[in-house]
N, C-alpha and C positions, 0 to 999 in steps of 0.2 A: 727360794727358787731363783736360779741365775739364768738369765736369758743369754744364750750364746748365739752370735750371728751365724746363720747358715751360709755355707760357701756355695753359691750358685754359679761359680765360674766354670764348673764342669758341666757339660751338657748331659753327662751320664747321670747326674743327680735327678734329672727329670724322667729318666727311663727306668721306671720301677718294674714294669711288667715286661712282657715279651717284646723283642725288637722286631721291627718290620723287615721282611726279606727284601733283597734287591729286586728291582723290576726284571721281568723276563727279558732276556737278550733277543735280538733278531734271530739268532741261530736256534734258540730254544723254541721260539714261536714257529719257525719253519719246521722244526722236528715235530712239534705237536700237530701241525697241519698235515704233514706227511704221514704220521702214524694214524691219525684219525681217518685219513683217506683210505688207508689199507683196510681198516675195520668198519668202514661206514655202513655197510649193508646190515650188519648185526646191531651196530649202535643206533641206527635209524629205526630199528624194529619197534613197533608199537605193542608187540606181544608182552603181556605182563606175567607170564608164567615164572615160577621160581627158577627154572633152569635158564631161561633167557636173562633174567635179572642177574643171576650168578655169573653167566657168561659175560655180560656187560661189565660187571664189577671186575672180573678177571682181566678183561681187555683194558680197562682204565688203569688197573694196577700194572699191567705190562707196559702200557704207554709211559707211565710214570717211571717205571724201572729203566726203560730204554733212555728216557730223558736224563735221569740221574746218572746213568752209566756214561752217557755221552758228555754231560756237563756236570761234573761232580762238585763244582765250586759252591753250589747252593743245593741243599737237599729239598726238593719239592715233594709235597704230599699229593695223594690222589685228588684230594679236594682242591688243592691249589691248581692242578692241571685242568680239572673239570671246570672250575670257575674261570680260568683263563680262556678255555675254549668257548664258553658261553659269552664272555665279554668280546672275544674276537668276532663271533657271529653278530652280536648286536652292533659293534662298531662297523663291520662290513656293510650291514643293511643300512645303517644310518648314513655312512659316507657315500655309498653308491647312490642312494636316493638323493642326497644333496648334490652330488655330481651331475646326475641326470636333470635335476631341476635347474641347476645353473646352466647346463648346456641348452635347455629349452628356452631359458630367458636370455641367452646370449652372453652371460657373464662367465668369468673363469673361477676355478676353485684352486685352493692351495694344495690339492692332492696330486702327488707325482704319478707318473705312469706306472712306476714300480709298485707304489702303494695300491693303485687301482687294480693292477693285475693280481695282486695278492688278495684284495677284497673280492674280486670276481672269482678267484679260485676257491676261496672260502664259501662263497655263495653257491658255486657249482657243486661243491661237495655236499652242502646242506640240502640242496634241492633234489629230492628223489624224483625220477621220471614218473610222470603220471600215466597210468594205464589209460588207453583210449576208452571213452565211454561207448556204450552200445550205439548211441545215435551217431557218434563220430565214425565208428566202424561201419555202420550201415551206409553212411554218406560216402566213405572211401570205396566201399564195394560198388556202390551205384556209379560213381565216377569212373572206376576201372572198367566196369561193364559197358558204359557208354563209349569210352575210348576204344575198347575192343570192337564193339559193334561198328563204330565209325571206320576203323581200320579195315574191317572185313568188307564193308560196303565199298570203300575206296578200291580195295583190291579187286572186288567183283566187277566194279565199273571199269577199271583198267583192263581186266581180262576180256570183257565183252567188247570194248572199243578197239582191242588189238594193240593197245599201247602198253609198254612195259615201264615199270617204275624202277628198273634196275639201272642205276647210273654208275655202277662200278666199272672200272677199267681193269683189264687184266694187269697182273703184277708187272709184266715186262713193259707195258705201255705207260706206266706211271712215270711222271717227270721226276 
């Protein structure tokens, strides 16, 4: 048996399996964010029916097709795009939390305003507006009723004193 030296001068000798895809470009990331924003209502749905799951899968497929049509240099899979979205969410949460902590402590962070606005956009897309709870609603109704009652009492007081609360000047007399 003869031992022949292996030529390791080529980096390709080490790549036996699948090669890694290039990183997502800034434009690809923006496209994913824009596309997710369009479909966020359904993608945020917590309903687990077969029809909703099928719709979500179709939306992710559509987002991926749009991305691959716009940037055909690298063929991304649905799983690649979904994984990137999840990583963007995690990165945004982590960076915004670090930025806020640094602001509170008075130090600075290496995050640019452009990056911070992108992170804030991602977080605003992710956060679904919370419906008001019944106690919040009852509080809001009580405050509105109190304000209305106060305005009515003020108006009644002004009417009985003969004073008018009308400070408007006619259009012709305005400066």
